[in-house]
Structure formats: structure tokens, C-alpha cells
Backbone as a ProteinNet text record, in pm:
[ID]
protein_1_A
[PRIMARY]
XXXXXXXXXXXXXXXXXXXXXXXXXXXXXXXXXXXXXXXXXXXXXXXXXXXXXXXXXXXXXXXXXXXXXXXXXXXXXXXXXXXXXXXXXXX
[TERTIARY]
3465.5	3439	3497.7	3571.6	3635.9	3541.8	3463.2	3378.3	3247.7	3206.5	3080.9	2992.4	2864.6	2773.9	2817.2	2877.1	2927.2	3039.6	3119.8	3226.5	3167.4	3055.7	2989.1	2952.4	2898.7	2863.9	2987.9	3098.3	3222.4	3272.1	3264.4	3308.3	3222.3	3092.8	3003.9	3030.1	3055.2	3086.4	3223.1	3318.5	3449.6	3435	3349.1	3325.5	3259.7	3167.4	3103.3	3206.6	3300.1	3405.9	3492.7	3524.7	3603.9	3528	3399.3	3319.1	3307.2	3320.3	3306.2	3439.3	3546.8	3678.2	3676	3691.9	3683.3	3807.8	3913.7	4037.9	4048.7	3944.5	3949.6	3914.3	3977.3	3945	3813.7	3759.8	3635.1	3653.3	3769.4	3797.4	3802.4	3864.7	3871.3	3732.3	3652.4	3515.3	3436.6	3452.7	3382.8	3425.8	3555.5	3607	3548.5	3547.7	3493.7	3343.4	3273.9	3129.1	3101.6	3182.2	3168.1	3193.6	3298.6	3331.1	3217	3163	3050.8	2929.5	2900.2	2787.5	2807.6	2929.8	2959.5	2946.2	2993.7	2983.1	2837.8	2756.9	2614.7	2547	2580.1	2519.9	2555.1	2680.6	2722.5	2658.6	2657.1	2599.3	2451.7	2379.7	2237.4	2218.9	2304.1	2293.6	2327.8	2428.6	2465.4	2350.4	2289.4	2178.3	2057.7	2028.2	1916.5	1939	2061.4	2093.6	2075.7	2126.5	2112.1	1964.9	1888.2	1745.9	1672.6	1707.4	1646.2	1678.4	1802.5	1840.8	1760.8	1742.7	1665.5	1519.7	1463.8	1325.7	1313.3	1410.6	1408.8	1419.5	1504.1	1518.9	1387.8	1319.8	1192	1087.1	1081.4	986.3	1015.7	1143.4	1181.7	1142.5	1171.1	1138.3	988.1	911.8	765.7	708.2	777.9	732.1	784.2	860	911.3	1045.3	1107.9	1238.4	1350.3	1470.6	1588.7	1620.6	1618.3	1643.8	1792.2	1879.8	2022.7	2083.1	2052	2113.7	2077.6	1973	1928.1	1980.7	2037.5	2086.4	2215.7	2238.7	2368.5	2478.9	2589.9	2700.4	2738.9	2738.7	2778.8	2687.8	2563.8	2468	2489.3	2556.4	2570.9	2715	2808.8	2947	2964.5	3057.5	3086.9	3183.3	3196.4	3286.6	3244.2	3339.5	3312	3307.6	3204.5	3199	3311.2	3359.4	3465.4	3408.2	3486.3	3443.6	3454.5	3379.2	3385.2	3512.3	3571.3	3689.8	3648.2	3684.1	3654.7	3786.4	3821.3	3945.1	4064.6	4072.8	4188.7	4187.6	4084.9	4074.8	3953.2	3964.5	3847.4	3760.2	3630.8	3538.2	3498.9
-4432.5	-4567.5	-4665	-4762.1	-4857.8	-4969.1	-5020.7	-5135.6	-5093.7	-5173.1	-5149.8	-5272.9	-5258.6	-5372.1	-5489.3	-5460.1	-5567.4	-5644.1	-5575.1	-5641.7	-5740.1	-5704	-5793.4	-5924.7	-5914.6	-6032.9	-6119.1	-6055.5	-6129.5	-6199.4	-6131.3	-6191.6	-6313	-6301	-6413.1	-6533.3	-6508.4	-6620.3	-6681	-6599.3	-6651.8	-6742.8	-6702	-6785.5	-6916.9	-6910.8	-7033.1	-7127.5	-7071.9	-7154.9	-7218.6	-7140.5	-7197.6	-7311.5	-7293.7	-7397.7	-7524.4	-7511	-7627.4	-7697.2	-7651.5	-7714.3	-7854	-7954.3	-8092.9	-8139.7	-8060.7	-8100.3	-8049.1	-7987.3	-7934	-8042.1	-8027.4	-8117.2	-8072.4	-8156.2	-8122	-7994.7	-7978.8	-7858.9	-7733.9	-7744.8	-7631.6	-7596.1	-7696.4	-7671.6	-7599.1	-7643.9	-7577.5	-7431.4	-7406	-7268.4	-7184.5	-7238.2	-7164.2	-7143.3	-7242.2	-7227.6	-7114.6	-7106.1	-6997.9	-6862.9	-6858.3	-6735.8	-6700.2	-6800.3	-6777.7	-6721.4	-6774.7	-6723.4	-6576	-6541.2	-6401.4	-6313	-6362	-6284.5	-6261.3	-6363.5	-6351.2	-6249.3	-6250.7	-6155.3	-6011.1	-5988	-5853.5	-5818	-5912.5	-5888	-5849.6	-5916.6	-5885.1	-5740.7	-5693.2	-5555.1	-5456.2	-5488.2	-5400.9	-5392.2	-5505.9	-5509.8	-5435.1	-5453.2	-5379.9	-5229.6	-5187	-5045.5	-4989.1	-5059.8	-5013.7	-5010.9	-5110	-5114.5	-4996.1	-4964.4	-4849.8	-4719.8	-4706.9	-4588.2	-4578.6	-4690.8	-4690.1	-4654.5	-4704.3	-4669.4	-4519.8	-4463.7	-4320.1	-4239.8	-4284.7	-4215.8	-4221	-4335.5	-4347.6	-4254.4	-4248.9	-4158.9	-4014.5	-3977.2	-3840.5	-3813	-3907.2	-3889.8	-3876.1	-3963.2	-3959	-3827.1	-3766.1	-3638.8	-3519	-3545.9	-3437.9	-3381.7	-3446	-3399.7	-3474.3	-3423.6	-3486.2	-3614	-3730.4	-3855.2	-3885.3	-3815.6	-3848.1	-3849	-3753.4	-3758.6	-3883	-3952.3	-4069.9	-4200.8	-4194.3	-4315.2	-4363.8	-4496.1	-4546.4	-4484.4	-4452.3	-4386.3	-4464.9	-4598.6	-4681.7	-4660.3	-4626.3	-4611.8	-4482.9	-4385.2	-4256.8	-4223.7	-4311.6	-4286.5	-4311	-4245.8	-4259.9	-4150.5	-4124.9	-4018.6	-3886	-3816.8	-3688	-3580.7	-3494.9	-3388.4	-3288	-3230.3	-3130.1	-3006.6	-2952.7	-2833.4	-2710.4	-2607.1	-2483.1	-2408.6	-2342.4	-2263.6	-2119	-2068.9	-1930.5	-1863.8	-1758.3	-1684.8	-1777.9	-1872.1	-1961	-2073.4	-2083.8	-2190.8	-2275.5	-2403.5	-2491.9	-2475	-2474.5	-2464.8	-2600.6
1987	2033.2	1931.2	1980.5	1891.9	1848.2	1939.8	1910.1	1845	1750.2	1679.5	1699.4	1667.8	1682.8	1594.8	1480.5	1394.1	1463.9	1544.9	1620.2	1720.9	1780.3	1874.6	1805.4	1686.7	1608.6	1584.7	1548	1523.4	1649.9	1764.4	1890.1	1925.5	1904.9	1937.1	1846.8	1719.1	1629.4	1661.5	1702.3	1742	1863.8	1958.9	2076.2	2036.2	1943.2	1894.5	1833.2	1759	1700.1	1808.5	1913.7	2023	2090.9	2109.3	2174.9	2090.5	1961.2	1874.3	1845	1909.9	1891.3	1952.1	1868.7	1914.1	1989.1	1988.7	2054.1	2197.8	2249.3	2385	2486.8	2603.7	2715.1	2777.7	2864.4	2933.4	3015.6	3076.3	3156.3	3067.2	2952.1	2859	2807.1	2779.6	2733.7	2841.9	2967.6	3079	3090.8	3076.4	3083.3	2970.9	2850.1	2735.7	2749.9	2805.1	2825.4	2924.5	3031.4	3128.8	3061.5	2982.6	2909.7	2815	2748.5	2657	2728.3	2847	2925.9	2960.5	2999.1	3032.5	2909	2794.9	2671.5	2632.7	2648.4	2615	2706	2834.1	2927.6	2889.1	2855.4	2814.5	2680.4	2587.5	2455.6	2466.5	2554.4	2572.1	2617	2705.8	2753.1	2642	2562.2	2449.8	2350.9	2321.7	2226.4	2282.3	2409.3	2471.7	2465.5	2492.2	2488.8	2347.6	2247	2109.1	2068.8	2111.8	2081.1	2143.3	2267.2	2334.3	2260.5	2214.4	2138.7	2008.5	1941.1	1817	1842.3	1951.9	1987.4	2014.3	2084.3	2112.8	1983.1	1890.6	1762.5	1683.8	1686.6	1615.3	1675.9	1808.6	1874.6	1836.7	1837.5	1799.7	1655	1565.5	1423.8	1403.9	1469	1456.7	1508.3	1603.4	1659.4	1580.5	1474	1390.1	1434.9	1531.3	1579.5	1507.3	1521.6	1462	1539.5	1474.3	1546.2	1567.8	1497	1499.1	1640	1726.6	1860.3	1940.4	1901.7	1975.7	1916.9	1798	1732.2	1795	1792	1837.3	1752.5	1813	1742.5	1618.2	1627.1	1513.9	1393.3	1416.4	1307	1229.9	1290.1	1222.5	1187.6	1223.9	1187.1	1038.8	982.9	841.8	803.9	676.3	634.5	696.6	751.7	813.5	705.2	707.9	608.6	633.2	526.1	538.5	608	699.7	771.1	681.6	715.6	639.9	677.5	581.5	608.7	630.9	748.5	782	818.8	744.8	768.1	777.6	685.8	679.2	780.8	863.8	963.1	935.1	967	953	1074.9	1052.3	1167.5	1213.6
[MASK]
+++++++++++++++++++++++++++++++++++++++++++++++++++++++++++++++++++++++++++++++++++++++++++

């Protein structure tokens, strides 16, 4: 996955900057406001989904299970551990 939750934050702030451009016409402002509304609607769903995943991970952890499968991918990405070498091949 290319996009991360941090990217969502950047997109929302970029939209805020576009909306605050004082050189835009009323029509351009209306277009950007519409775009902003659409971005907010999508952002809310992304945030709800990530929140649900975190809740599931907490429930799993509290029950003694591994929470990692329930975490958002962005929360667990990082340096990949080196695979074990078996008979000259990486596993």
C-alpha cells in the first residue's frame, strides 16, 4: 500500500492551503470547497476503518492473542527482518 495515515494528514493540510489562497475567484473557491467536502468524507471513512482495526487489535491483545494481524498495515510496516537462509535460499 502506497498511502499511509500520515499522507492523509498531508493531503488535508494541502487542501486547507488551497482553500486559503486569496487569489482564487469565487468559482475556484466553490470548486475547492466541493473537493474539500469530498476529501473529508473519504478521510472520515479511512479514519473510522483505522480506528476499528485498532479496537480489534486491543481486544485481541486484552484476550492474550497476537494483535498484529488486526493493526493497520501502516502501524506495523518498517524495516523487514532478514529471512533465514536454508540450503542457500532465503525463506
